[in-house]
N, C-alpha and C positions, 0 to 999 in steps of 0.2 A: 517468644520462640527463639531458641539459640541455634545458629547454623554453624556448621564447619565451613571452611573456605569452599566456595562454589567456583567451578571452572567454566569459562566461556571461550568460544572460538569466534572471532569476528573476521570475516573475509570481505575485504573492500572497506577502505577507511577514508574515502574522499568526502565530499560535502555531506552526503546522507550518512555514510558509515561513521563519520566522526561525531555525528549527533547521537547515534546509538552508543558510541563509546562514552560520551558524556552521561548518558542515561544509566549505563552500567555502573559508572563510578558513583552514582547516587544511591545504589542499592544499600539496604540497611544491614548488610553482612559483608564479610571479607570476600574478595573476588580475586581470581587469577585469570587474566585475560590474555589469550594468544591472538595476536593481530597479524593477519596476512595482507600485506600491501606492498607491492613492488615499486610503486612510485614514491620517490623521495619527497616530491612536492606534497603529495597526499599525506605522507607520514608527518611532514612538518605542520601541515594544517591541523591534523588530528592531535598532535602533541600540544599545539598552541591552545586548542579548544579544551583539551583535557586539563591543562594547567589552569584554565579559567575557573574550574569548579572543583578540582581535586584537593582534598584536605591533606595537610602535611602530616597529621598524626595517624593516618590510615595504614592498614596492613595490606592494602590492595597491591597487586603485582601486575605489571603490563610488560609483555614480551613481544618483540617485533620480528616478523619473518617475511621473506619475499615469495615463498611458495608453500602450498599445502603439504608438499612432500617433506618439508622440514619439521612438521609439527610433532610427529612421533606418537601422540596419543589423543584421545577424545576428551570432551568435556561434558558438562551438564546441559548446555544449550549452545547451538551454533547459529550465528546470525550471518546471513549472506546478503551483502549490500553492494554487489557489483551490478553492472548493467545486465539486461536479459540475455545478451549475447554470451553463449557458452555457459550459461548459469547451470544448466542440467549437468554438464560435464563437471563443474565444480561440486555440485551436490552429490554426484556419484562418487567423486574422490573422497568427500567427507563421510559418506556412508561406508565406504570401504575402510576408512580409518576407524570406524566405530561410533561415529556420531549418530544419535537416533532421535534428537529433538531439534527442530529447526524453526527459526523465524526468518522468512524469506521476503525480500523486497519485491514489489510488483514491477513489471509483469514477471510472473514465475518463469516464463520461457517465451518462445516466439512461434510455436506451432503445436497443434494437437498431437502430432507424432512425438515431439519431444515430451509433451506432458504425459502421454500414455506410457512412455518408457520410464519416466520418473516415478509415476505411481506404481508401476510394476516393481521397480527397484526398491521403493520405500516399503511396499508390502513384504517383499522378500526379507528385508532387514527389520521388519516390525517397527518401523520408524514413524514418527508423527511430525507434521509441520503445519505452520500457520502462515497466511499471507498478510503482510503488513499494510493492509487497507484499514488504517487505524481510526477512521472517523467514528466507528462504533465504540471506541474507547473514550470519546469526548463525553464528559458528564452532561454537556448541553444536549447532545444528540440522544443520550439515554433518557433524558427528561422529555424530549420531544416525542420519542417513541411512546412513552407512557401517556403523553397527552393525546395521541392518536390511537391508543390501543382499542378503543371502542368503535373505531371507524371500519366499516365494511370494506372500503377501498380508499386509496389515497392517490393523489396526483402530485408528482414531484417534478419541478422544472428547475434547471440550472442554466444561468446565463453568465458567461465569463469571457474575458478577452485574452489576448496573447501573453498576458502576464502569467498565464497558465496555458498548457498545451493539451489539446484534445487527446492525442494518442497516449501521452504520458500519464494523464490524470483521469481518463474516463473510467478506469477500473474502480477508482475511489468512489465515484458517484453511483455506479451500477451496484457496487457492494453496499453502499449506504441504502439504496432502494431495497435491496434484498434484506437488509437489517430491519428496515421499517415495516416491510410486508411479510417477513418470515418466509420468503419464497425465492429460490435461486433459479427457477425455470423461466427466466426472462427471454423474450424474443425481440431482437433488435432489428431496426430498419435504418439502413444507411443511405437511402435514396436522396437525402437532402444534405449530404456532404458537399462542400464546395469543390468544383472541378479543378483543383490544383493541389499538388503535393508540396509541402513546405519543408525547408531544411530543419534538421534537429540539432540542437546545440551540443548534444552528447556524442555526435559522430557522423561522418559523411555517409555511412552505410545505413543510417537511421532516417526515418521520415516523420513528418508531422502532418496533421490534418486539421481542417476547420469546417465550420458549418454545423449542422444539426444531426443528432442521432435520436431516434425515438424508440421506446421500448414498452412492452406490455406483458402482463401475466394473466392467467385465466380468471382471476378474481375480478378483473376489470381495472385494477390499479395500473397507472401509466407513468411513464418517465419521458422527459424531454431534456436533452443536454445540448446546449448551443455554445460554441466557442467562436468568437468574432475576432478575426485577425486584424493586425495593424491599428489597434486602438488601445486605450488604457481605461478600462472600466472595472468597477468592483465586481466581485463574485456575488451574484444575487441568486438566492434559492427561494422558491415558493413551494409550500406544501399545503394542500387543501384536501379535506375529507370530512364528510358528515357535519357540515356547517361550521367547520373549523378551518382557519386559514392563517398561516404564519408566513412572514417574509423575513429573510435573513440576509444581512450584509455580512458575509462570512469573514472576510479579512479585517474589516473594520469593527467586528464584534458587536453588531447591532441586530436585535431581533424585535419584530413588531407582530402583535396579534391583531390581524386585520378584522377579526370578528368583535373586537372590543370597541365599544362606542367612543371611548375616550382616546382611542388610538395609542394606548399605553405602550411604552417601550420596555421590552424585557431584555435581560442580559444574555448575551451569547459569548462564550469564551472559546477562543481558538487556542487549542493546545498543541505544543510542539513535541517533535519526536524525542528531543533531549529529556523530556519528562515522561511522555507516554510510554516509551520503551522500558522505563523503570517499572511502571505498573505491570506491563505485559510480562517482562522477564520474571518479576517477583511472583506473579500468578503461576507461571509455568514451573518455577522452582518449588513453590509451596503446594500447588494443587495438581501438578502434572498436566494442566490444561489452562486455556485462557479464552477470552471472549472474541478473539479474532476468528475470521473464517478459516477453516482448515484448507489445506491444499486440495484435498479431495472435493470439498464443497465449492471451491472456487473454479473448478474445472469448466463447468458449463458457462460461467461468466466469461472466462478467457476464450473459450471456443467461439462464442458469439462475437466477441471483439475481433478475433482473427478472421472470422467469416466475412464480416461487413467491410473491414479495412482491406483485406485481400481482394475482395470483389471490386472495391472501388479502385484499387491500383490496376487491376486488369482492365477495368473500364477506361482508364486514362492512358494506359501504356500498352494494352493488349498482351501483357506478360502474366503468366501464371506464377504466383509467388508461393514459395515453399516455406519461407520464414517471414513472418509479419515483421516489418522493420520498425518496431516500436520497443520501448524499454520501460 
């Protein structure tokens, strides 16, 4: 298939955004990318990472800007990789500019009020967007889903340490649970969060959480996510259903089928955004769609996260929180 040059807008090019930039540079057609990043340090990081993989004989074009107001026109896909703070404002500016296809980092925003206003605005502009909860794009997770497709229910548990943070990463595992069960209507229980708020490395106005979250859906499938602070453990996931049981050491890329008498080790591949976004962007360009959760479908997952974390903050501080301080 032959493509004309495809136009992309990338807003935010720090640690995560620069990985998206690397992924765009790997697309099998010419691209014109407009990058909005006011921080010189972030720009330098992104340019270094781009140079690591960018071919010299390419016709790809990269232009750098400090604000959305400088852009002038829209592209075929906009990627928003800022923090959740003011992300809805950024998305609104892009919608007004004419962008109508979005790949958005999680969390989409920090409240259901923000989310409601965004969905209204996107409907008005007939825009479509997807949340970059990209575990469902891992080939390994796609194979695991097929392995459990005849199970009436599944139980998923996640145990991780502070090498990952609960507030920052919980949406990934809740979305994974929705992917495995084909059900977004999860109900969360935050009664077993630890009675302490932790600092967030991404800003003094953001917080982190530890302890356990539990979830369930009507089919009987259940979810347990536990983040243990102040220790260094691998991320261990257990999935059980209908006499099948897998254990996965996620970051060390190991998977065990515990129903196999020989305790055989299977391969699990952890895939990086610098490659996954290549697949996602290619799907959106070629098909007008991708396998990520749409912004609309992720609404309930976000709402449950806001509810349990805001209730926990009120329990600890007696303050009503309007914006959930996670990103």
